[in-house]
C-alpha positions in Angstrom: 0.0 0.0 0.0 1.3 3.4 -0.9 -0.4 6.7 -0.3 1.2 10.0 -1.6 -0.3 13.3 -0.6 0.3 16.5 -2.5 -1.1 20.0 -2.9 -0.1 21.6 0.4 1.4 25.0 0.7 1.1 28.5 2.1 -2.2 30.2 1.8 -3.7 33.4 3.2 -6.7 33.2 5.6 -9.9 32.8 3.6 -8.0 31.1 0.7 -8.4 27.7 -0.7 -6.3 24.6 -1.4 -7.0 21.2 -2.9 -5.0 18.3 -1.5 -4.7 15.0 -3.4 -3.8 11.5 -2.2 -2.7 9.1 -4.9 -3.1 5.5 -3.8 -1.6 2.3 -5.1 -1.0 -1.3 -4.0 -4.6 -2.2 -3.2 -8.0 -2.2 -4.7 -8.8 1.5 -4.1 -12.5 1.3 -5.0 -13.1 -1.3 -2.3 -12.0 0.9 0.7 -13.1 4.0 2.4 -10.5 6.8 2.8 -9.9 9.3 5.5 -8.0 12.6 5.9 -6.3 13.4 9.2 -4.3 16.4 10.3 -1.7 17.1 12.9 -0.9 20.5 14.1 2.5 21.2 15.9 2.4 19.8 19.4 -1.0 18.2 19.0 -2.4 14.8 18.3 -3.3 13.6 14.8 -7.1 14.2 14.4 -9.6 13.0 11.9 -10.7 15.6 9.4 -13.2 13.5 7.5 -13.9 10.3 5.6 -15.5 9.0 2.4 -16.9 5.6 1.7 -15.5 3.4 -1.1 -18.1 4.5 -3.6 -18.0 8.2 -2.6 -21.7 8.1 -1.7 -21.2 9.1 1.9 -18.9 11.5 3.7 -18.2 12.5 7.2 -16.6 15.7 8.5 -15.5 16.8 11.9 -17.4 19.8 13.1 -14.6 22.3 12.8 -14.4 21.8 9.0 -18.1 21.2 8.1 -19.2 23.6 5.3 -15.7 24.5 4.4 -14.0 21.2 3.4 -15.1 18.6 0.9 -13.8 15.1 0.4 -14.2 13.5 -3.0 -12.6 10.6 -4.8 -12.0 9.4 -8.4 -11.9 5.7 -8.4 -10.7 5.6 -12.0 -7.6 7.6 -10.9 -7.1 5.9 -7.5 -7.1 9.4 -5.9 -8.9 11.0 -3.0 -9.2 14.8 -2.7 -9.6 17.3 0.1 -11.0 20.6 -1.1 -10.4 23.2 1.6 -12.1 26.6 1.4 -12.3 29.5 3.7 -9.1 28.4 5.4 -8.3 29.7 8.9 -4.9 29.9 10.7 -6.1 27.1 12.9 -6.2 24.8 9.9 -2.4 24.9 9.8 -1.2 21.3 10.1 0.3 18.4 8.3 -2.5 16.6 6.4 -2.4 12.9 5.9 -4.6 10.4 4.1 -5.3 7.0 5.6 -6.8 3.7 4.8 -6.6 0.2 6.2 -4.0 1.2 8.7 -1.7 2.9 6.2 -0.5 6.5 6.1 1.0 8.7 3.6 3.9 11.0 4.3 1.8 14.0 4.8 1.6 17.4 3.1 2.1 20.7 5.0 -0.7 23.3 4.9 0.1 26.7 6.4 -2.5 29.4 6.7 -1.0 32.7 7.4 -1.0 36.3 6.2 
């Protein structure tokens, strides 16, 4: 199993970013996917999840209405669209499935 996140960067408050997680080594369309984030000095927390078909999603309260998880099973990729970003969204973002983690991508929200 390999998960490779990309798309992080520095963005101003109120801005947007789209993260991608390219998956390989397993039958992507059979598994739900999750995004987590870890801010400096804090635990890694769940941001949200999507079912294997993409028909259902879950979001933690702090990102509801601002973040959207989607997936393209033909491309073995899951996305995290982040809008209206806040400084408190600053963290390393990871994708996760069946106990495997990517290397993470840094998102910094700052003016």
